[in-house]
N, C-alpha and C positions, 0 to 999 in steps of 0.2 A: 540442575545446574547451579554452580556456586555463584554467589552474589557478585564477586569481583569479575567473574567471567562475563556475566550479563552486562555489567557496566562497561567493560572493555569492548564487548561486541557492539554496544550502542555507540561508543566513541568511534569505532572503526566504521560503522555504518554511515556516520556523518560524512569521512573522506569518500387471488387471482383476483382477478378482480372481476367484479360484475359490472360496475360502472364507476366513474370517477369524474369529479369536476377538475380536470387535470391539465397538466402542461408538460413540460419538456424534461429532459434528463441530461445526465452526463453520460451519454453512451460512449462506446470506445472511439467513435469518430464524429461525435456531434458536440455542439456547444450548448450551454444552458440558456434557456429562455422560458418565459411564462406565457402560456397561451391565454387568449382572451375568451375562449369558449371551449366546451368539452371536446376532448379528442375522440375520434372513432375508436371503438374497442380494439380492432386489430392493431392500430398504431400504438395504442396504449400498452398492449401486451408486448409489442416489440420494444418499446422504451424500457419497460420494467425488466424484461429479459436481458437487454443490453447492459443495464446497470449491474445485474448479477454477473454477467460474463466479464465485465471490466473489473469488478471486485475480485473475482477469482484470479484473473490475470495478474493483478497487482499482488495478490496474496502469494502466488507461486514465485514471483520475483523476490518478494521480501522473505519468504520462507527459505528459499535457496540461499540467500545471503546470511540468514540466521545460522543455518546448519553449517555452511562453509566457515563462517566466523568462529563458531565453536570448535570446529575441527582444527583450524589453523592454530588456535590458542592452546590446543593440547600438545603441540609440538614446538611452538615458538613463543618467545616473550613479545609483548606489544612493541617494545622499542626496536625489535629486530625485523618488524614487518613494515614494508613500504605500502604502496597503494594496492587497490583491488579493483576489479571490474566484473560486472555481470551482464549477460545478454542472453536473449533467446534466439536460437538458430532456427532456420526454416523447417527443420525436422522436429520442432516442438520439444527441443531439449534446452533446459536452462543451464547455462555455464557460469561458474564463478571461479575466478583466478585470483590468487593472492601472490604478491611479488615480494622479493627481498628488499632490504632497506635502500639499496642502490637502484632498484627497479630495473635490474638487468636480467634477473631470472624469475621464473615462476616457481614458487615453493609449495603451492597447493593448488590442485585443480579439482573442482567438484562439478559433477554433472547430474542433473535430474531429468529423467525421461518421463514426460507427462503421459505418453501413450502406454508405456509398460509399467509405469509407477515404480521404476527402479533407479536408485542412486548409484553413482560410481565416483570413487575418490582416489586421487593419486597424490602421493607426497614426493614423487620423483622430481628432483631439481633439474630444470632444463631452461634453455634460453626462452625469453618471452617471444611469442609468435607475432606475426604481422596483424593477425586478426585481433589478438589481445591488445596490441598497441593502438590499433585503430579505434577499437571500442573504448579504450581508456581515454584517448584523445577526445572522442565525442563526449564522453561523460564529463571530463574536465571543462570542456568548452561550454556545455549546457549549464553546469553549475556556476561557472564564472559569469555567464550572461545573466542567469537568473538572479544571482546575488547582486550584481551591479544594477539591475533594473528594479528589482522588487525586494531587495534585502531588508529595507526598513519595514516592510509589511509582513515579514516572516517572524512570528512571535511563538516562542516555545516555552515550556515549563522550566523551572529551576533545575539545574543539573542534578540535584538530589532526587528529583522525580525520574528524570531520564533525558536522553539526548534524541535529537531528530534522526530519523532514518531517511535515506535518499535512494530512490529507485528510478531507473531509466527504462521505459517500456515503449517499444515501437508499436503504436496503435495500428498503423498500416504503412504503406510505402511512402505516404505523403505527410505523415504526422508522427512526431515523437513527443511523448509526454514525460516530463520530469516531475516526480512526486516528492514532496516533503511530508513525512509522517511523524507524528509524535510517538516516541518510544518510551518505555518505562521498565525499570527493574523492580518496581513495587509489586509484591505478590497480590494476587486476587483482585486485580484492577484491569479494566479495559479502557485505554486512553482514547476515547472519542474526541475529536476536535484537534486544534492546532495542526491542521492539515491543509496542504496547498498543492497546486500543480501549475506548471508553466508548459504551454504547448509550443513546439517548434516545427518548422517545415523541414523538408528533406535536406535543405541547405543550411540547417541549424539556425535559421532566422526566427526570432521569437514572434509568436502569434497572439497569445492570450495568457493572462494570469487568472487564476481562480482560487478563491478562499472558500473552503467547504463549510467551515464553522467559524463562529466569531469568538470562540473561547475554548478552553480545555474542559471537557466533560469526563471526569474520571469516574466511571461506573464500577461499583464493586460487584464481584462475583460471589462474595460470601458476606453474610451479615455479621454484625458484631457478636451476636449470640451464637455464632457458629453455624447457623442454618444456611443451606445452600440457596443461592439465587438461581432461579430457572429462566428468568427473562428480565429485561429492563427496558426503559423507555427514555428518550430525550426528545427535545423539540427542534424543529427546523423553521427558519424564517423564509421570507419570500424568495430570496436569491437561491435557495436550495430546498424546494418544497418536497422532494423525494428523499428516500434513503440514498446515500451516496456510495460509490464504489469504495471510498476510503473507510466508510462505516463497516461495510462487509469485510474488507480486508482485515481491519483490526479486531473485529469480532472473531473471525476465524483464527487469528493469531493468539488472542489472549483469553478466549472464552474458557470456562470450565467444561468438563465433559458432561455436566448435567444441564448445560444451557443449550436449548434447542432453537431458540429464536430471540430476536430483539425487535423493538418497535421504535418508530419515529412518528411523533405527532406533527402534522403539517398545520402550521398556524394559518396558512393561506387557504387551505381547502377544508379545514375542520374535520379531518379524519386521521386515522392512524395507518401507517404502512408497517407491515410486519414481514421481516425476512425469516423464513423457516429453513433451518439447516437440513432438516430431513427431506423436504421436498425441493430444496434449492430454488425457491420461488419467493417473489415479493407479492404479498396479497394485501388487500385492504380489510380493516376491521372497523366496526362501528361502536363497540362498547368502550 
């Protein structure tokens, strides 16, 4: 993909474990906390699996937006594009719609079926549907509330590095999570960090704000001597002792094909967590 297309897409996206001294997670429907004593192994397995599940859920959302953004840029100039909206329907299909400048018509509709693993794209110009308008209104309301309440806490990299991506994911019938993820157009880099989420209830009332990292951690996927990086590691502090769903999402988005895993060192528990792409599991390692 051309560099200017990547930059435009980012701008558009802004509109096992054997045992563990462990604690809590960011599961799809749970909040972060730190336990005062070891968790039972079944509960621990459930927590780690829920992190992986949420990471993939976020990845599918972001990936669908990436693909749709690239497709619309093949037909339209940025100045001719209005808003966009994405959502997951109950039949496990991700939908992304782009609107014209006046936001009266849909100019691109992209769908990705998680079950069949098949995409479908339509460039047919048609009036915006009530479903699209409703989801767009929800997205706009969530972003406005988040920026009003937590805007001063949202820190992102210089625009030369990349712009933030925004994803709305319905965790369940009672919880909607708005994510802010650091994007980049810099090649051979995984942008861990600069990631946040705001939880809302079904009535779009804010519930909680979360900062996943305290800074940007730009991990290279290729060394300066040209050799391939097969894994990398960064550290987490007490407020996020585990690998986070946002870690998994951006690893899946930006990893090289030679990278099979990444690790996070927990400063709280003195161990490493490793996410393996091949097994799709988080395990603990001691070396």
